[in-house]
Every structure is written in C-alpha cells, then in structure tokens.
TIMARTOR-20606 format. One record per residue (C-alpha): x, z, y; residue number from 1. Coordinates in Angstrom, 3 decimals. Each point is the difference from the previous one (the first is absolute). Example, Ala and Ser with C-alpha at 12.3 -4.5 7.8 and 13.67 -1.06 7.14 Angstrom:
BEGIN
- 12.300	7.800	-4.500	1
- 1.370	-0.660	3.440	2
% end
This chain:
BEGIN
- 0.000	0.000	0.000	1
- 1.598	-1.056	3.299	2
- 0.431	2.788	2.545	3
- 0.826	0.235	3.685	4
- 3.108	2.207	-0.236	5
- 3.602	-1.037	0.634	6
- 1.820	-1.678	-2.879	7
- 3.601	-0.917	-0.685	8
- 0.588	-3.480	-1.417	9
- 3.274	-0.681	-1.785	10
- 1.059	-3.627	-0.473	11
- 1.869	0.034	-3.310	12
- -0.482	-3.506	-1.361	13
- 3.288	-1.663	0.975	14
- 2.413	-1.484	-2.522	15
- 3.160	1.555	1.473	16
- 1.934	-3.264	-0.294	17
- 2.926	1.006	2.212	18
- 0.048	3.480	-1.517	19
- 0.032	-1.391	-3.533	20
- -2.922	1.912	-1.478	21
- -3.035	2.221	0.500	22
- 1.264	2.166	2.838	23
- -3.485	1.494	0.428	24
- 0.543	2.121	-3.134	25
- 3.600	1.105	0.477	26
- 0.235	3.795	-0.512	27
- 0.968	2.205	2.960	28
- 0.708	3.670	0.476	29
- 0.109	2.910	-2.400	30
- -3.304	-0.924	-1.655	31
- 0.456	-3.763	-0.196	32
- -2.723	-0.941	2.475	33
- -0.500	-3.555	1.164	34
- 0.979	-0.519	3.643	35
- -3.584	-0.545	1.135	36
- -1.048	3.354	-1.474	37
- 1.662	1.710	2.948	38
- -2.447	-1.859	2.267	39
- -2.829	1.189	-2.276	40
- 1.264	3.572	0.474	41
- 0.019	-0.548	3.774	42
- -3.549	-1.404	-0.178	43
- -1.146	3.099	-1.881	44
- 1.468	2.251	2.703	45
- -1.558	-2.095	2.772	46
- -3.503	0.306	-1.446	47
- -0.421	-3.492	-1.415	48
- -2.799	-0.358	-2.527	49
- 1.466	-2.498	-2.431	50
- 2.850	-2.367	-0.854	51
- -0.414	-3.595	-1.147	52
- 2.980	-1.592	-1.719	53
- -0.109	-3.792	-0.216	54
- 2.135	-1.295	-2.864	55
- 0.688	-3.204	-1.860	56
- -1.479	-0.348	-3.504	57
- 1.770	2.091	-2.627	58
- 1.054	2.908	2.249	59
- -3.210	2.018	-0.171	60
- 0.841	2.242	-2.937	61
- 3.441	1.146	1.099	62
- -1.216	0.820	3.516	63
- -3.148	1.724	-1.205	64
- 1.990	2.161	-2.424	65
- 2.426	0.931	2.765	66
- -2.646	0.966	2.559	67
- -2.034	1.959	-2.517	68
- 2.903	2.478	-0.132	69
- -1.089	1.526	3.320	70
- -2.974	-1.884	1.450	71
- -3.611	0.472	-1.106	72
- -1.540	-3.274	-1.157	73
- -2.446	0.033	2.934	74
- 2.955	-0.100	2.416	75
- 1.367	-3.389	-1.000	76
- -1.172	-3.401	-1.143	77
- 2.123	-2.862	-1.252	78
- -1.060	-3.485	1.067	79
- 1.449	-3.021	-1.772	80
- 1.061	-3.008	2.057	81
- -1.531	-2.572	-2.321	82
- 1.507	-3.467	0.300	83
- 0.258	-3.271	-1.880	84
- 3.753	-0.469	0.354	85
- 3.134	2.091	-0.593	86
- 0.998	0.331	3.677	87
- -2.230	2.367	2.017	88
- -2.059	-1.554	2.793	89
- 1.345	2.397	2.631	90
- -0.825	3.295	1.691	91
- -3.221	-1.168	1.679	92
- -1.286	-1.241	-3.352	93
- 0.890	3.353	-1.557	94
- -1.814	1.981	2.686	95
- -3.201	-2.034	-0.248	96
- -0.666	1.638	-3.390	97
- -0.856	3.159	1.955	98
- -3.146	-1.729	1.294	99
- -3.075	1.726	-1.415	100
- 2.001	3.011	-1.145	101
- 0.309	1.900	3.277	102
- -2.107	0.278	3.146	103
- 2.282	2.045	2.225	104
- 3.249	-0.527	1.860	105
- 3.195	-0.256	-2.015	106
- 3.766	0.094	0.362	107
- 1.987	-2.766	-1.693	108
- 3.566	0.627	-1.188	109
- 2.454	-1.811	-2.276	110
- 0.840	1.629	-3.332	111
- 3.730	-0.634	0.391	112
- 0.379	1.501	3.482	113
- 0.259	3.606	1.117	114
- -1.398	0.424	3.518	115
- 0.690	3.664	0.755	116
- -2.055	3.053	-0.895	117
- -2.072	-0.204	3.197	118
- -1.449	-3.495	-0.249	119
- -3.234	0.992	-1.743	120
- -0.622	2.820	2.474	121
- 0.671	-2.416	2.872	122
- -2.581	-2.414	-1.397	123
- -2.492	2.830	-0.516	124
- 0.480	1.141	3.598	125
- -0.583	-3.532	1.277	126
- -3.192	-0.328	-2.029	127
- -1.176	3.431	1.162	128
- 0.495	-1.146	3.606	129
- -2.185	-3.048	-0.545	130
- 2.717	-2.629	-0.437	131
- -1.366	-2.824	-2.120	132
- 3.186	-1.939	-0.730	133
- 3.653	0.828	0.502	134
- 3.446	-1.305	-0.861	135
- 2.448	2.783	-0.841	136
- 3.289	-1.559	1.039	137
- 3.705	0.721	-0.383	138
- 3.132	-0.945	1.890	139
- 1.821	-2.862	-1.685	140
- 3.532	1.320	-0.501	141
- -0.769	2.927	-2.355	142
- -2.017	-2.302	-2.283	143
- 2.852	-2.394	-0.781	144
- 1.690	-0.012	-3.397	145
- 3.791	0.139	-0.339	146
- -0.403	-1.994	-3.199	147
- -1.405	-3.255	1.352	148
- -2.290	-1.682	2.524	149
- -3.663	1.011	0.361	150
- -3.223	-1.393	1.441	151
- -1.842	1.998	2.631	152
- -3.126	-0.420	2.119	153
- 1.201	-0.054	3.626	154
- -2.779	1.403	2.191	155
- -1.065	-1.023	3.472	156
- -1.386	3.134	1.642	157
- -1.601	0.431	3.406	158
- -1.654	3.138	1.393	159
- 0.038	1.638	-3.440	160
- -1.839	-2.898	-1.648	161
- 1.288	-2.564	-2.472	162
- -0.185	-3.538	1.375	163
- 1.562	-1.756	-2.974	164
- 2.498	0.084	-2.851	165
- 2.797	-2.447	-0.722	166
- 1.300	-0.096	-3.559	167
- 3.793	-0.075	0.355	168
- 2.209	-0.809	-2.982	169
- 3.593	0.689	-1.015	170
- 0.576	2.922	2.368	171
- 3.324	1.777	-0.373	172
- 2.930	1.408	1.904	173
- 2.729	-2.494	0.831	174
- 2.775	1.986	1.583	175
- -1.628	2.341	2.497	176
- -3.048	-2.196	0.589	177
- -3.243	-0.516	-1.905	178
- -0.670	-3.669	-0.715	179
- -2.843	-1.911	-1.638	180
- 0.023	-3.291	-1.932	181
- 0.292	-2.035	3.206	182
- 2.850	2.220	1.244	183
- -2.222	1.489	2.681	184
- 1.183	3.451	1.092	185
- -2.612	2.715	-0.449	186
- -0.148	3.355	1.723	187
- 0.637	3.004	-2.276	188
- -2.968	1.661	1.731	189
- -2.394	-2.912	-0.553	190
- -3.272	1.242	-1.479	191
- -0.778	-1.383	-3.421	192
- -2.772	0.347	-2.545	193
- 0.750	1.349	-3.471	194
- -3.587	-0.701	-1.097	195
- -1.368	3.388	1.054	196
- -3.507	-0.622	1.338	197
- -3.013	2.126	0.821	198
- -2.990	-2.315	-0.400	199
- -3.795	0.287	0.347	200
- -2.496	-0.835	-2.758	201
- -1.228	-3.146	1.786	202
- 3.499	-1.438	-0.410	203
- -0.656	-0.414	-3.726	204
- -3.044	-2.177	0.659	205
- 2.030	-2.415	2.117	206
- 2.908	0.164	-2.450	207
- -2.151	-0.956	-2.981	208
- -1.183	-3.156	1.747	209
- 3.524	-1.019	1.056	210
- 1.466	0.595	-3.458	211
- -2.749	-1.958	-1.736	212
- 0.555	-2.916	2.386	213
- 3.734	0.170	-0.622	214
- -0.417	-0.050	-3.780	215
- -2.284	-3.044	0.155	216
- 2.484	-1.846	2.220	217
- 2.954	0.860	-2.252	218
- -1.524	-0.259	-3.477	219
- 2.865	-2.042	-1.442	220
- 2.804	1.542	2.047	221
- 2.301	2.166	-2.145	222
- 1.937	1.567	2.884	223
- -2.366	0.433	2.984	224
- -0.620	3.600	1.076	225
- -2.269	1.622	2.552	226
- 1.628	2.951	1.734	227
- -1.729	2.926	1.663	228
- 1.937	-0.276	3.317	229
- -1.021	-3.663	0.298	230
- -3.659	0.881	-0.474	231
- 0.231	2.809	2.560	232
- 1.714	-2.406	2.399	233
- -2.861	-2.465	-0.355	234
- -2.631	2.688	0.528	235
- 1.743	1.257	3.140	236
- 0.219	-3.553	1.370	237
- -3.703	-0.574	-0.747	238
- -1.005	3.214	1.728	239
- -1.344	1.518	-3.223	240
- 2.482	2.882	-0.125	241
- 1.644	2.209	2.613	242
- 3.029	1.774	-1.457	243
- 1.528	3.005	1.720	244
- 3.673	0.760	-0.529	245
- 1.623	3.264	-0.993	246
- 3.780	0.158	-0.228	247
- 1.164	2.060	-2.963	248
- 3.224	2.031	-0.218	249
- 2.885	-1.662	-1.876	250
- -0.741	1.590	-3.375	251
- -0.501	-3.224	-1.938	252
- 1.984	-1.118	-3.027	253
- -0.891	-2.392	-2.769	254
- 0.923	-2.264	-2.864	255
- 0.834	-3.633	0.603	256
- 3.093	-0.322	-2.168	257
- 1.078	1.860	-3.133	258
- 2.934	1.390	1.965	259
- -2.471	1.733	2.359	260
- -1.172	2.221	-2.849	261
- 2.772	2.608	-0.087	262
- -0.287	0.803	3.713	263
- -3.808	0.189	-0.190	264
- 0.189	2.391	-2.957	265
- 2.514	2.142	1.870	266
- -2.288	0.208	3.019	267
- -2.979	1.052	-2.107	268
- 2.050	2.729	-1.681	269
- 0.945	1.278	3.459	270
- -3.691	0.149	0.984	271
- -1.145	1.873	-3.095	272
- -0.183	3.709	0.541	273
- -0.400	-0.648	3.743	274
- -2.622	-2.630	0.785	275
- -1.314	-0.036	-3.582	276
- -0.460	2.573	-2.736	277
- 2.335	-0.389	-2.960	278
- -3.134	0.002	-2.142	279
- -2.995	-1.731	1.601	280
- -3.156	2.127	0.233	281
- -3.115	-1.314	-1.685	282
- -2.187	-2.125	2.263	283
- -3.465	1.022	-1.141	284
% end
C-alpha cells in the first residue's frame, strides 16, 4: 500500500564495468555491510519510513538476506529493473519502477556512493520545510578518484536553484589542474551532482511517460541509456520542475575503480563506533 511518508531509494542496478564486478554487494565494516546500508542506517535515524532498493535481475536474494539481518521486512522493498537486454537502460529507467509503489517524496542515492551521515537528515529537513525537489550537491575536487578519470554532472546554479546539468566526462587531475575530456580546466569548487535528489511524487508520473517514450524509440538499440540527470534537466527546461540546491559537506567517497575499494573500506572502519554503531540496531 503506497504511503505519503519519506522514502529512501537506492539505485543498485549497475553492472560495475570499470570496477570489475558487483560493487553494490562488497562487504564493509566489522559486520560486512554493503555500502548503501550506511545510508539505510542514516534514513532510519532521520525518520524515513521505508527503503526501496532497485536492482538488476538476479540480485534480489543476496540483498534481501543481507537487509533481513537488521531491517524489518516492512522497512524495505526490492524492485527489479526488468529489461530485455543485458545492459541496463540507465538510472531514469531504474527509478521509473518506483511508480505505483510510493506516493510520498523520496531521496535518491547511488548504492556505490557514500554521501556522509547527514544527507538523509538534510533531505528530511528540506521536506519538512516544504521543499518539493532538491539537488544535494558536492564540490568537485573531493569527488575525484586518484585511480582514473570520472564522469560528473556539472551544475549551473543561480539563487539557490538548479538551472541545468552538464554531463562532463573524463575528469581528472593533470598536474595541479582539473581537466575534462576536452582539456577544459574546471574549478575544484565547482558544484556537481552525485545523483542525490529529493523528488516529489508527481515526478514519477512524468518520468514514467518519458521512459516509455524512450523505450519505444530505442527498441532495437543495445547501448542507449536514459539517465536521471538528463530527465531532470529536461523537466527544469520545460518548467515542470523547480529544483532547489543544498551544498553538502565534503564527506563523499565511492567506488568507481577496484583500486578505490581499500580507501573506502578504511573510511567506513573509521566511521564505525563514531557515526555508526559497530552492530546496527534493529529497524522495526
């Protein structure tokens, strides 16, 4: 039964091509939690009602078994990103499976990113203050990987509102400067999206239509993807969505490459016993 409370939505359907495997289910910390479970813990503390985890086919059982260790079954639901090809159709396609499952606002996060222990509380505060849609943004420099170039959503912000997002590829340090694929120099303080979005229920209605149109237009295309930032961009341009901006502290880390794993695990171990209990309490 759909409700009107705040939900956390975890996008966990990616293939992890650059990582070389299913990074969504890498064990972290003393109890072997998945990285996104720390966001679930934060959601519990912030008063969220439920977590939806969107996965590719075949991942349901391992994730369900893991979450059942500390979360009551009413607190999470696994949605399968059904598709008719091996390559996922993208993050917007994944999210559209939430349509009909939830009637309230929701926070979207990636399964392979850690956003800081305060991101769920920040989203809850925004929702409590009547904010319908928000982009929770980070400065560029702390999100770069020392192990290779990354793609980031470069945000155009004016008066605390998002005007647009530019998908920028192959970003990395070259000497003391940050360069992209065209050798453009980017500011270390540039605000970028790491796919952390507070979105209203009406967004899912628009999203469903756009995804269905995309699938019809790309029926025989084996590589086309529809990304959430692109959809949000289009909605902003069409006047269908006004997105406020909240800059987050530089607490992010994540998994792009296999060589990112050791540092991420070290950071989680440092947080346990401080930001997180060594043994998670039961979310009933």
